[in-house]
ZALO-131850 format. One record per atom (N, C-alpha, C): x, y, z; residue number from 1; residue in one letter; atom name. Coordinates in nm, 2 decimals. Layout:
! residues N
NODE,X,Y,Z,NUM,A,CA
...
! end
This chain:
! residues 187
NODE,1.90,-1.77,-0.77,1,M,N
NODE,1.76,-1.74,-0.75,1,M,CA
NODE,1.73,-1.64,-0.64,1,M,C
NODE,1.80,-1.67,-0.52,2,A,N
NODE,1.78,-1.59,-0.40,2,A,CA
NODE,1.83,-1.45,-0.43,2,A,C
NODE,1.94,-1.44,-0.50,3,E,N
NODE,2.00,-1.31,-0.54,3,E,CA
NODE,1.90,-1.23,-0.62,3,E,C
NODE,1.84,-1.30,-0.72,4,Q,N
NODE,1.74,-1.23,-0.81,4,Q,CA
NODE,1.62,-1.17,-0.73,4,Q,C
NODE,1.57,-1.25,-0.63,5,Q,N
NODE,1.46,-1.20,-0.55,5,Q,CA
NODE,1.51,-1.08,-0.46,5,Q,C
NODE,1.63,-1.08,-0.42,6,A,N
NODE,1.68,-0.97,-0.33,6,A,CA
NODE,1.69,-0.84,-0.41,6,A,C
NODE,1.71,-0.85,-0.54,7,T,N
NODE,1.73,-0.73,-0.62,7,T,CA
NODE,1.60,-0.68,-0.69,7,T,C
NODE,1.50,-0.76,-0.69,8,A,N
NODE,1.37,-0.72,-0.76,8,A,CA
NODE,1.30,-0.62,-0.67,8,A,C
NODE,1.23,-0.52,-0.74,9,G,N
NODE,1.15,-0.43,-0.66,9,G,CA
NODE,1.04,-0.49,-0.58,9,G,C
NODE,1.00,-0.43,-0.47,10,A,N
NODE,0.90,-0.49,-0.39,10,A,CA
NODE,0.81,-0.39,-0.33,10,A,C
NODE,0.68,-0.42,-0.31,11,S,N
NODE,0.59,-0.34,-0.24,11,S,CA
NODE,0.54,-0.41,-0.11,11,S,C
NODE,0.53,-0.33,-0.01,12,I,N
NODE,0.47,-0.38,0.12,12,I,CA
NODE,0.33,-0.33,0.11,12,I,C
NODE,0.24,-0.43,0.11,13,L,N
NODE,0.09,-0.40,0.10,13,L,CA
NODE,0.03,-0.41,0.24,13,L,C
NODE,-0.03,-0.31,0.29,14,I,N
NODE,-0.07,-0.30,0.43,14,I,CA
NODE,-0.22,-0.27,0.43,14,I,C
NODE,-0.29,-0.34,0.52,15,H,N
NODE,-0.44,-0.32,0.53,15,H,CA
NODE,-0.46,-0.28,0.68,15,H,C
NODE,-0.52,-0.17,0.71,16,H,N
NODE,-0.56,-0.12,0.84,16,H,CA
NODE,-0.71,-0.10,0.85,16,H,C
NODE,-0.77,-0.16,0.95,17,Q,N
NODE,-0.91,-0.13,0.98,17,Q,CA
NODE,-0.91,-0.04,1.10,17,Q,C
NODE,-0.94,0.09,1.09,18,V,N
NODE,-0.93,0.19,1.19,18,V,CA
NODE,-1.06,0.20,1.27,18,V,C
NODE,-1.05,0.22,1.40,19,L,N
NODE,-1.17,0.25,1.48,19,L,CA
NODE,-1.23,0.38,1.43,19,L,C
NODE,-1.36,0.38,1.43,20,A,N
NODE,-1.44,0.50,1.38,20,A,CA
NODE,-1.40,0.63,1.45,20,A,C
NODE,-1.38,0.62,1.58,21,D,N
NODE,-1.35,0.75,1.65,21,D,CA
NODE,-1.20,0.78,1.65,21,D,C
NODE,-1.12,0.71,1.58,22,A,N
NODE,-0.98,0.73,1.58,22,A,CA
NODE,-0.92,0.77,1.45,22,A,C
NODE,-1.01,0.81,1.35,23,M,N
NODE,-0.96,0.84,1.22,23,M,CA
NODE,-0.86,0.96,1.21,23,M,C
NODE,-0.89,1.07,1.29,24,A,N
NODE,-0.80,1.18,1.29,24,A,CA
NODE,-0.66,1.15,1.34,24,A,C
NODE,-0.66,1.07,1.45,25,D,N
NODE,-0.54,1.03,1.51,25,D,CA
NODE,-0.46,0.94,1.42,25,D,C
NODE,-0.53,0.85,1.35,26,Y,N
NODE,-0.47,0.76,1.26,26,Y,CA
NODE,-0.41,0.84,1.14,26,Y,C
NODE,-0.48,0.94,1.09,27,E,N
NODE,-0.42,1.02,0.98,27,E,CA
NODE,-0.29,1.09,1.03,27,E,C
NODE,-0.29,1.14,1.15,28,N,N
NODE,-0.16,1.20,1.20,28,N,CA
NODE,-0.05,1.10,1.21,28,N,C
NODE,-0.08,0.98,1.26,29,W,N
NODE,0.01,0.87,1.27,29,W,CA
NODE,0.06,0.83,1.13,29,W,C
NODE,-0.03,0.83,1.03,30,L,N
NODE,0.01,0.79,0.89,30,L,CA
NODE,0.11,0.88,0.84,30,L,C
NODE,0.10,1.01,0.86,31,T,N
NODE,0.20,1.11,0.82,31,T,CA
NODE,0.33,1.08,0.88,31,T,C
NODE,0.33,1.05,1.01,32,E,N
NODE,0.45,1.02,1.08,32,E,CA
NODE,0.53,0.89,1.02,32,E,C
NODE,0.45,0.79,1.00,33,I,N
NODE,0.52,0.66,0.95,33,I,CA
NODE,0.56,0.68,0.81,33,I,C
NODE,0.49,0.76,0.73,34,I,N
NODE,0.53,0.78,0.59,34,I,CA
NODE,0.67,0.85,0.59,34,I,C
NODE,0.68,0.95,0.67,35,Q,N
NODE,0.81,1.02,0.68,35,Q,CA
NODE,0.92,0.93,0.73,35,Q,C
NODE,0.89,0.85,0.82,36,A,N
NODE,0.99,0.75,0.87,36,A,CA
NODE,1.04,0.66,0.76,36,A,C
NODE,0.94,0.60,0.69,37,A,N
NODE,0.97,0.51,0.58,37,A,CA
NODE,1.06,0.57,0.47,37,A,C
NODE,1.03,0.70,0.44,38,A,N
NODE,1.11,0.77,0.34,38,A,CA
NODE,1.25,0.78,0.37,38,A,C
NODE,1.29,0.77,0.49,39,G,N
NODE,1.43,0.77,0.53,39,G,CA
NODE,1.51,0.64,0.52,39,G,C
NODE,1.44,0.54,0.48,40,F,N
NODE,1.51,0.40,0.47,40,F,CA
NODE,1.56,0.38,0.32,40,F,C
NODE,1.67,0.30,0.32,41,A,N
NODE,1.73,0.27,0.19,41,A,CA
NODE,1.63,0.20,0.09,41,A,C
NODE,1.64,0.25,-0.03,42,G,N
NODE,1.55,0.19,-0.14,42,G,CA
NODE,1.41,0.23,-0.14,42,G,C
NODE,1.37,0.32,-0.05,43,H,N
NODE,1.23,0.37,-0.05,43,H,CA
NODE,1.20,0.44,-0.18,43,H,C
NODE,1.09,0.41,-0.25,44,Q,N
NODE,1.05,0.47,-0.37,44,Q,CA
NODE,0.91,0.53,-0.37,44,Q,C
NODE,0.85,0.54,-0.26,45,G,N
NODE,0.72,0.61,-0.25,45,G,CA
NODE,0.61,0.53,-0.19,45,G,C
NODE,0.50,0.59,-0.16,46,V,N
NODE,0.38,0.54,-0.09,46,V,CA
NODE,0.26,0.57,-0.17,46,V,C
NODE,0.17,0.47,-0.18,47,T,N
NODE,0.03,0.50,-0.23,47,T,CA
NODE,-0.07,0.46,-0.12,47,T,C
NODE,-0.16,0.55,-0.10,48,I,N
NODE,-0.26,0.53,0.01,48,I,CA
NODE,-0.40,0.53,-0.05,48,I,C
NODE,-0.48,0.43,-0.03,49,L,N
NODE,-0.62,0.43,-0.07,49,L,CA
NODE,-0.70,0.45,0.06,49,L,C
NODE,-0.75,0.57,0.07,50,K,N
NODE,-0.83,0.60,0.19,50,K,CA
NODE,-0.97,0.54,0.18,50,K,C
NODE,-1.03,0.52,0.29,51,P,N
NODE,-1.16,0.46,0.29,51,P,CA
NODE,-1.27,0.54,0.23,51,P,C
NODE,-1.37,0.48,0.18,52,A,N
NODE,-1.49,0.54,0.12,52,A,CA
NODE,-1.57,0.60,0.24,52,A,C
NODE,-1.66,0.69,0.22,53,A,N
NODE,-1.74,0.76,0.32,53,A,CA
NODE,-1.81,0.65,0.41,53,A,C
NODE,-1.80,0.66,0.54,54,G,N
NODE,-1.86,0.57,0.63,54,G,CA
NODE,-1.78,0.44,0.65,54,G,C
NODE,-1.66,0.43,0.59,55,Q,N
NODE,-1.57,0.31,0.60,55,Q,CA
NODE,-1.45,0.35,0.68,55,Q,C
NODE,-1.38,0.25,0.73,56,Q,N
NODE,-1.25,0.28,0.80,56,Q,CA
NODE,-1.13,0.20,0.76,56,Q,C
NODE,-1.14,0.15,0.63,57,Q,N
NODE,-1.03,0.06,0.58,57,Q,CA
NODE,-0.93,0.14,0.50,57,Q,C
NODE,-0.81,0.14,0.54,58,Y,N
NODE,-0.70,0.20,0.47,58,Y,CA
NODE,-0.62,0.09,0.40,58,Y,C
NODE,-0.58,0.12,0.28,59,E,N
NODE,-0.49,0.03,0.21,59,E,CA
NODE,-0.37,0.11,0.17,59,E,C
NODE,-0.25,0.06,0.20,60,I,N
NODE,-0.13,0.13,0.18,60,I,CA
NODE,-0.03,0.04,0.11,60,I,C
NODE,0.04,0.10,0.01,61,A,N
NODE,0.14,0.03,-0.06,61,A,CA
NODE,0.27,0.11,-0.05,61,A,C
NODE,0.37,0.05,0.01,62,V,N
NODE,0.50,0.12,0.03,62,V,CA
NODE,0.60,0.05,-0.06,62,V,C
NODE,0.65,0.12,-0.16,63,R,N
NODE,0.74,0.06,-0.26,63,R,CA
NODE,0.89,0.08,-0.22,63,R,C
NODE,0.96,-0.03,-0.24,64,F,N
NODE,1.11,-0.03,-0.22,64,F,CA
NODE,1.17,-0.09,-0.34,64,F,C
NODE,1.30,-0.05,-0.36,65,S,N
NODE,1.37,-0.10,-0.48,65,S,CA
NODE,1.41,-0.25,-0.47,65,S,C
NODE,1.40,-0.31,-0.35,66,S,N
NODE,1.43,-0.45,-0.35,66,S,CA
NODE,1.35,-0.51,-0.23,66,S,C
NODE,1.34,-0.64,-0.24,67,E,N
NODE,1.27,-0.71,-0.13,67,E,CA
NODE,1.35,-0.70,0.00,67,E,C
NODE,1.48,-0.70,-0.01,68,T,N
NODE,1.57,-0.68,0.10,68,T,CA
NODE,1.54,-0.55,0.17,68,T,C
NODE,1.53,-0.44,0.09,69,D,N
NODE,1.51,-0.31,0.15,69,D,CA
NODE,1.37,-0.31,0.22,69,D,C
NODE,1.27,-0.37,0.15,70,A,N
NODE,1.14,-0.38,0.21,70,A,CA
NODE,1.14,-0.45,0.34,70,A,C
NODE,1.21,-0.56,0.35,71,K,N
NODE,1.21,-0.64,0.48,71,K,CA
NODE,1.29,-0.56,0.58,71,K,C
NODE,1.39,-0.48,0.54,72,S,N
NODE,1.46,-0.40,0.64,72,S,CA
NODE,1.37,-0.30,0.71,72,S,C
NODE,1.29,-0.24,0.63,73,W,N
NODE,1.19,-0.14,0.68,73,W,CA
NODE,1.09,-0.21,0.77,73,W,C
NODE,1.03,-0.32,0.72,74,L,N
NODE,0.93,-0.40,0.80,74,L,CA
NODE,0.99,-0.44,0.94,74,L,C
NODE,1.11,-0.48,0.94,75,E,N
NODE,1.17,-0.54,1.06,75,E,CA
NODE,1.24,-0.43,1.15,75,E,C
NODE,1.24,-0.31,1.10,76,S,N
NODE,1.31,-0.20,1.17,76,S,CA
NODE,1.25,-0.17,1.31,76,S,C
NODE,1.33,-0.13,1.40,77,E,N
NODE,1.28,-0.09,1.53,77,E,CA
NODE,1.19,0.04,1.52,77,E,C
NODE,1.22,0.13,1.43,78,V,N
NODE,1.14,0.25,1.41,78,V,CA
NODE,1.00,0.21,1.37,78,V,C
NODE,0.99,0.12,1.28,79,R,N
NODE,0.85,0.07,1.24,79,R,CA
NODE,0.78,0.00,1.35,79,R,C
NODE,0.85,-0.09,1.42,80,Q,N
NODE,0.79,-0.16,1.53,80,Q,CA
NODE,0.74,-0.07,1.64,80,Q,C
NODE,0.81,0.04,1.67,81,Q,N
NODE,0.76,0.14,1.76,81,Q,CA
NODE,0.64,0.21,1.71,81,Q,C
NODE,0.64,0.25,1.58,82,L,N
NODE,0.52,0.32,1.53,82,L,CA
NODE,0.40,0.22,1.52,82,L,C
NODE,0.42,0.10,1.49,83,I,N
NODE,0.31,0.00,1.49,83,I,CA
NODE,0.25,-0.02,1.63,83,I,C
NODE,0.34,-0.02,1.73,84,A,N
NODE,0.29,-0.03,1.87,84,A,CA
NODE,0.21,0.09,1.91,84,A,C
NODE,0.25,0.21,1.85,85,K,N
NODE,0.18,0.33,1.88,85,K,CA
NODE,0.04,0.34,1.82,85,K,C
NODE,0.03,0.28,1.70,86,V,N
NODE,-0.10,0.28,1.63,86,V,CA
NODE,-0.20,0.17,1.67,86,V,C
NODE,-0.15,0.06,1.73,87,A,N
NODE,-0.23,-0.05,1.76,87,A,CA
NODE,-0.36,-0.02,1.83,87,A,C
NODE,-0.36,0.07,1.93,88,P,N
NODE,-0.49,0.10,2.00,88,P,CA
NODE,-0.59,0.17,1.91,88,P,C
NODE,-0.55,0.22,1.79,89,L,N
NODE,-0.64,0.29,1.70,89,L,CA
NODE,-0.70,0.19,1.60,89,L,C
NODE,-0.66,0.07,1.60,90,L,N
NODE,-0.70,-0.03,1.49,90,L,CA
NODE,-0.80,-0.13,1.55,90,L,C
NODE,-0.90,-0.17,1.47,91,Q,N
NODE,-1.00,-0.27,1.51,91,Q,CA
NODE,-0.94,-0.41,1.51,91,Q,C
NODE,-0.85,-0.43,1.41,92,L,N
NODE,-0.78,-0.56,1.40,92,L,CA
NODE,-0.63,-0.54,1.38,92,L,C
NODE,-0.55,-0.64,1.41,93,P,N
NODE,-0.41,-0.63,1.38,93,P,CA
NODE,-0.39,-0.60,1.23,93,P,C
NODE,-0.28,-0.53,1.20,94,E,N
NODE,-0.26,-0.50,1.06,94,E,CA
NODE,-0.24,-0.63,0.97,94,E,C
NODE,-0.27,-0.62,0.85,95,N,N
NODE,-0.25,-0.73,0.75,95,N,CA
NODE,-0.14,-0.68,0.66,95,N,C
NODE,-0.03,-0.75,0.65,96,V,N
NODE,0.09,-0.71,0.57,96,V,CA
NODE,0.13,-0.82,0.48,96,V,C
NODE,0.16,-0.78,0.35,97,L,N
NODE,0.21,-0.87,0.25,97,L,CA
NODE,0.32,-0.80,0.17,97,L,C
NODE,0.43,-0.87,0.14,98,I,N
NODE,0.53,-0.82,0.05,98,I,CA
NODE,0.50,-0.88,-0.08,98,I,C
NODE,0.49,-0.79,-0.18,99,S,N
NODE,0.46,-0.83,-0.32,99,S,CA
NODE,0.57,-0.78,-0.41,99,S,C
NODE,0.61,-0.87,-0.50,100,T,N
NODE,0.71,-0.83,-0.61,100,T,CA
NODE,0.65,-0.85,-0.74,100,T,C
NODE,0.71,-0.78,-0.84,101,G,N
NODE,0.66,-0.80,-0.98,101,G,CA
NODE,0.52,-0.73,-1.00,101,G,C
NODE,0.44,-0.79,-1.09,102,I,N
NODE,0.32,-0.72,-1.13,102,I,CA
NODE,0.20,-0.77,-1.06,102,I,C
NODE,0.21,-0.87,-0.97,103,D,N
NODE,0.09,-0.94,-0.91,103,D,CA
NODE,0.00,-0.84,-0.83,103,D,C
NODE,0.05,-0.73,-0.79,104,H,N
NODE,-0.03,-0.64,-0.71,104,H,CA
NODE,-0.09,-0.52,-0.78,104,H,C
NODE,-0.06,-0.51,-0.91,105,W,N
NODE,-0.11,-0.39,-0.98,105,W,CA
NODE,-0.26,-0.37,-0.97,105,W,C
NODE,-0.33,-0.48,-1.00,106,F,N
NODE,-0.47,-0.47,-1.01,106,F,CA
NODE,-0.55,-0.53,-0.89,106,F,C
NODE,-0.47,-0.58,-0.80,107,Q,N
NODE,-0.53,-0.66,-0.69,107,Q,CA
NODE,-0.55,-0.57,-0.56,107,Q,C
NODE,-0.67,-0.53,-0.53,108,P,N
NODE,-0.68,-0.45,-0.40,108,P,CA
NODE,-0.65,-0.54,-0.28,108,P,C
NODE,-0.60,-0.48,-0.17,109,L,N
NODE,-0.57,-0.56,-0.05,109,L,CA
NODE,-0.70,-0.62,0.01,109,L,C
NODE,-0.81,-0.54,0.01,110,N,N
NODE,-0.93,-0.58,0.07,110,N,CA
NODE,-1.00,-0.68,-0.02,110,N,C
NODE,-1.01,-0.80,0.02,111,S,N
NODE,-1.08,-0.90,-0.07,111,S,CA
NODE,-1.22,-0.87,-0.10,111,S,C
NODE,-1.29,-0.79,-0.01,112,D,N
NODE,-1.43,-0.76,-0.03,112,D,CA
NODE,-1.44,-0.64,-0.13,112,D,C
NODE,-1.33,-0.58,-0.16,113,A,N
NODE,-1.34,-0.46,-0.26,113,A,CA
NODE,-1.36,-0.51,-0.40,113,A,C
NODE,-1.42,-0.43,-0.48,114,P,N
NODE,-1.44,-0.48,-0.62,114,P,CA
NODE,-1.31,-0.48,-0.70,114,P,C
NODE,-1.30,-0.58,-0.79,115,H,N
NODE,-1.18,-0.59,-0.87,115,H,CA
NODE,-1.21,-0.51,-1.00,115,H,C
NODE,-1.11,-0.46,-1.07,116,P,N
NODE,-1.13,-0.39,-1.19,116,P,CA
NODE,-1.18,-0.49,-1.30,116,P,C
NODE,-1.26,-0.44,-1.39,117,V,N
NODE,-1.31,-0.52,-1.50,117,V,CA
NODE,-1.19,-0.57,-1.59,117,V,C
NODE,-1.19,-0.69,-1.63,118,R,N
NODE,-1.07,-0.75,-1.71,118,R,CA
NODE,-1.04,-0.66,-1.83,118,R,C
NODE,-1.15,-0.62,-1.90,119,W,N
NODE,-1.12,-0.55,-2.02,119,W,CA
NODE,-1.05,-0.42,-2.00,119,W,C
NODE,-1.07,-0.36,-1.88,120,K,N
NODE,-1.00,-0.23,-1.84,120,K,CA
NODE,-0.85,-0.26,-1.81,120,K,C
NODE,-0.82,-0.37,-1.75,121,Q,N
NODE,-0.69,-0.42,-1.72,121,Q,CA
NODE,-0.62,-0.44,-1.86,121,Q,C
NODE,-0.68,-0.51,-1.94,122,W,N
NODE,-0.62,-0.54,-2.08,122,W,CA
NODE,-0.60,-0.41,-2.15,122,W,C
NODE,-0.70,-0.32,-2.16,123,L,N
NODE,-0.68,-0.20,-2.23,123,L,CA
NODE,-0.57,-0.11,-2.18,123,L,C
NODE,-0.56,-0.10,-2.05,124,L,N
NODE,-0.45,-0.01,-1.99,124,L,CA
NODE,-0.31,-0.07,-2.02,124,L,C
NODE,-0.30,-0.20,-2.00,125,T,N
NODE,-0.17,-0.27,-2.02,125,T,CA
NODE,-0.14,-0.26,-2.17,125,T,C
NODE,-0.23,-0.29,-2.26,126,T,N
NODE,-0.21,-0.28,-2.40,126,T,CA
NODE,-0.16,-0.14,-2.45,126,T,C
NODE,-0.23,-0.04,-2.40,127,L,N
NODE,-0.19,0.10,-2.44,127,L,CA
NODE,-0.05,0.13,-2.39,127,L,C
NODE,-0.02,0.10,-2.27,128,V,N
NODE,0.12,0.12,-2.21,128,V,CA
NODE,0.22,0.05,-2.30,128,V,C
NODE,0.20,-0.08,-2.33,129,I,N
NODE,0.30,-0.15,-2.40,129,I,CA
NODE,0.31,-0.10,-2.55,129,I,C
NODE,0.19,-0.06,-2.60,130,C,N
NODE,0.19,-0.01,-2.74,130,C,CA
NODE,0.28,0.11,-2.75,130,C,C
NODE,0.26,0.20,-2.66,131,V,N
NODE,0.34,0.33,-2.66,131,V,CA
NODE,0.49,0.29,-2.65,131,V,C
NODE,0.52,0.21,-2.56,132,L,N
NODE,0.66,0.17,-2.53,132,L,CA
NODE,0.72,0.10,-2.65,132,L,C
NODE,0.64,0.02,-2.72,133,T,N
NODE,0.70,-0.05,-2.84,133,T,CA
NODE,0.73,0.04,-2.95,133,T,C
NODE,0.66,0.16,-2.95,134,M,N
NODE,0.69,0.26,-3.05,134,M,CA
NODE,0.81,0.35,-3.01,134,M,C
NODE,0.83,0.36,-2.88,135,L,N
NODE,0.94,0.45,-2.84,135,L,CA
NODE,1.07,0.39,-2.81,135,L,C
NODE,1.07,0.27,-2.74,136,V,N
NODE,1.19,0.21,-2.70,136,V,CA
NODE,1.28,0.16,-2.81,136,V,C
NODE,1.23,0.08,-2.91,137,P,N
NODE,1.32,0.03,-3.02,137,P,CA
NODE,1.40,0.14,-3.09,137,P,C
NODE,1.34,0.26,-3.13,138,P,N
NODE,1.42,0.36,-3.19,138,P,CA
NODE,1.53,0.42,-3.10,138,P,C
NODE,1.50,0.43,-2.97,139,V,N
NODE,1.60,0.48,-2.88,139,V,CA
NODE,1.71,0.38,-2.87,139,V,C
NODE,1.68,0.25,-2.86,140,L,N
NODE,1.78,0.15,-2.85,140,L,CA
NODE,1.86,0.13,-2.98,140,L,C
NODE,1.80,0.17,-3.09,141,Q,N
NODE,1.87,0.16,-3.22,141,Q,CA
NODE,2.01,0.24,-3.21,141,Q,C
NODE,2.01,0.35,-3.14,142,Q,N
NODE,2.14,0.42,-3.13,142,Q,CA
NODE,2.24,0.33,-3.06,142,Q,C
NODE,2.20,0.25,-2.96,143,L,N
NODE,2.29,0.16,-2.89,143,L,CA
NODE,2.34,0.05,-2.98,143,L,C
NODE,2.24,0.00,-3.06,144,F,N
NODE,2.27,-0.11,-3.16,144,F,CA
NODE,2.37,-0.06,-3.26,144,F,C
NODE,2.36,0.07,-3.30,145,T,N
NODE,2.46,0.12,-3.40,145,T,CA
NODE,2.60,0.13,-3.34,145,T,C
NODE,2.60,0.18,-3.21,146,L,N
NODE,2.73,0.19,-3.15,146,L,CA
NODE,2.80,0.05,-3.11,146,L,C
NODE,2.71,-0.04,-3.08,147,V,N
NODE,2.76,-0.18,-3.04,147,V,CA
NODE,2.69,-0.28,-3.13,147,V,C
NODE,2.74,-0.30,-3.25,148,P,N
NODE,2.66,-0.38,-3.35,148,P,CA
NODE,2.63,-0.52,-3.30,148,P,C
NODE,2.71,-0.58,-3.22,149,V,N
NODE,2.67,-0.72,-3.17,149,V,CA
NODE,2.54,-0.72,-3.10,149,V,C
NODE,2.50,-0.61,-3.03,150,L,N
NODE,2.37,-0.60,-2.96,150,L,CA
NODE,2.26,-0.59,-3.06,150,L,C
NODE,2.28,-0.55,-3.18,151,G,N
NODE,2.18,-0.54,-3.28,151,G,CA
NODE,2.15,-0.67,-3.36,151,G,C
NODE,2.21,-0.78,-3.32,152,V,N
NODE,2.19,-0.90,-3.39,152,V,CA
NODE,2.04,-0.95,-3.36,152,V,C
NODE,1.98,-1.00,-3.47,153,W,N
NODE,1.84,-1.05,-3.46,153,W,CA
NODE,1.83,-1.14,-3.34,153,W,C
NODE,1.73,-1.13,-3.26,154,G,N
NODE,1.71,-1.21,-3.14,154,G,CA
NODE,1.76,-1.13,-3.02,154,G,C
NODE,1.89,-1.10,-3.02,155,L,N
NODE,1.94,-1.02,-2.90,155,L,CA
NODE,1.88,-0.88,-2.90,155,L,C
NODE,1.87,-0.82,-3.01,156,R,N
NODE,1.80,-0.69,-3.02,156,R,CA
NODE,1.66,-0.70,-2.97,156,R,C
NODE,1.59,-0.80,-3.00,157,H,N
NODE,1.45,-0.82,-2.95,157,H,CA
NODE,1.44,-0.84,-2.80,157,H,C
NODE,1.54,-0.93,-2.75,158,L,N
NODE,1.55,-0.96,-2.61,158,L,CA
NODE,1.57,-0.83,-2.53,158,L,C
NODE,1.67,-0.75,-2.58,159,L,N
NODE,1.70,-0.62,-2.51,159,L,CA
NODE,1.58,-0.53,-2.51,159,L,C
NODE,1.52,-0.52,-2.62,160,S,N
NODE,1.40,-0.43,-2.63,160,S,CA
NODE,1.29,-0.48,-2.54,160,S,C
NODE,1.26,-0.60,-2.54,161,A,N
NODE,1.16,-0.66,-2.45,161,A,CA
NODE,1.20,-0.64,-2.30,161,A,C
NODE,1.32,-0.66,-2.27,162,A,N
NODE,1.37,-0.64,-2.13,162,A,CA
NODE,1.35,-0.50,-2.08,162,A,C
NODE,1.38,-0.40,-2.17,163,V,N
NODE,1.37,-0.26,-2.13,163,V,CA
NODE,1.22,-0.23,-2.12,163,V,C
NODE,1.14,-0.27,-2.21,164,I,N
NODE,0.99,-0.24,-2.21,164,I,CA
NODE,0.93,-0.30,-2.08,164,I,C
NODE,0.96,-0.43,-2.05,165,V,N
NODE,0.90,-0.49,-1.94,165,V,CA
NODE,0.95,-0.42,-1.81,165,V,C
NODE,1.07,-0.39,-1.81,166,G,N
NODE,1.13,-0.32,-1.69,166,G,CA
NODE,1.06,-0.19,-1.66,166,G,C
NODE,1.04,-0.11,-1.77,167,L,N
NODE,0.97,0.02,-1.76,167,L,CA
NODE,0.82,0.00,-1.71,167,L,C
NODE,0.76,-0.10,-1.77,168,V,N
NODE,0.62,-0.13,-1.73,168,V,CA
NODE,0.61,-0.18,-1.58,168,V,C
NODE,0.69,-0.27,-1.54,169,V,N
NODE,0.69,-0.33,-1.41,169,V,CA
NODE,0.73,-0.23,-1.30,169,V,C
NODE,0.84,-0.16,-1.32,170,Y,N
NODE,0.90,-0.08,-1.21,170,Y,CA
NODE,0.87,0.07,-1.22,170,Y,C
NODE,0.83,0.12,-1.33,171,L,N
NODE,0.82,0.26,-1.34,171,L,CA
NODE,0.67,0.30,-1.37,171,L,C
NODE,0.62,0.25,-1.48,172,I,N
NODE,0.49,0.30,-1.53,172,I,CA
NODE,0.37,0.25,-1.45,172,I,C
NODE,0.35,0.12,-1.45,173,M,N
NODE,0.22,0.07,-1.39,173,M,CA
NODE,0.21,0.10,-1.24,173,M,C
NODE,0.32,0.09,-1.16,174,P,N
NODE,0.30,0.13,-1.02,174,P,CA
NODE,0.25,0.27,-1.00,174,P,C
NODE,0.28,0.36,-1.09,175,R,N
NODE,0.24,0.50,-1.08,175,R,CA
NODE,0.10,0.52,-1.15,175,R,C
NODE,0.08,0.46,-1.26,176,L,N
NODE,-0.04,0.48,-1.35,176,L,CA
NODE,-0.16,0.42,-1.29,176,L,C
NODE,-0.16,0.30,-1.23,177,V,N
NODE,-0.28,0.24,-1.18,177,V,CA
NODE,-0.34,0.32,-1.07,177,V,C
NODE,-0.26,0.37,-0.97,178,P,N
NODE,-0.33,0.45,-0.87,178,P,CA
NODE,-0.39,0.58,-0.92,178,P,C
NODE,-0.33,0.63,-1.03,179,L,N
NODE,-0.39,0.75,-1.09,179,L,CA
NODE,-0.52,0.73,-1.16,179,L,C
NODE,-0.54,0.60,-1.21,180,L,N
NODE,-0.66,0.57,-1.29,180,L,CA
NODE,-0.75,0.48,-1.21,180,L,C
NODE,-0.73,0.47,-1.08,181,A,N
NODE,-0.80,0.37,-0.99,181,A,CA
NODE,-0.95,0.40,-1.00,181,A,C
NODE,-1.00,0.52,-1.00,182,S,N
NODE,-1.14,0.55,-1.00,182,S,CA
NODE,-1.20,0.49,-1.13,182,S,C
NODE,-1.13,0.50,-1.24,183,W,N
NODE,-1.19,0.45,-1.36,183,W,CA
NODE,-1.18,0.29,-1.36,183,W,C
NODE,-1.06,0.24,-1.32,184,L,N
NODE,-1.04,0.10,-1.32,184,L,CA
NODE,-1.14,0.02,-1.24,184,L,C
NODE,-1.18,0.08,-1.13,185,F,N
NODE,-1.27,0.01,-1.03,185,F,CA
NODE,-1.41,0.04,-1.05,185,F,C
NODE,-1.44,0.13,-1.14,186,R,N
NODE,-1.58,0.17,-1.17,186,R,CA
NODE,-1.64,0.06,-1.26,186,R,C
NODE,-1.76,0.01,-1.22,187,R,N
NODE,-1.82,-0.10,-1.30,187,R,CA
NODE,-1.90,-0.04,-1.42,187,R,C
! end
């Protein structure tokens, strides 16, 4: 079980409440820490939700290929130095959470922020899975032809489901949800 957790993809979800007069300095610092994180093993990208006009809340998701890689970045001396550097620019200490799997797709870090309407979550997830169920099985059919034992009823379905869920969890949703955030969170 512990080995499975160590190899699952993970996101570090960070919430910063920035002082109103420190926004420009914070943006410069943000560029610096993003570049530093990109140099760490397993780094897969960063998503930043900037504050609405008149607000100072930043929400940042830093994606790593494993929970172990995410923890290595979080505990690194480089990050600790950068957090010490930004502390005077923050109203409150940072709020950090490591999230694995799909639990963070639709969940904003700020509990006061609006959550997407359920039907939009359902629609987006259904469309993604619908497209994948049309594309993945025919592609896998080539594998099943080459290795007939994999094409046995049940095993063929398990492999198709595993590939589809893997694509949804690790590749598609983490990239698609931020792109559609304005629609998802509009009431």
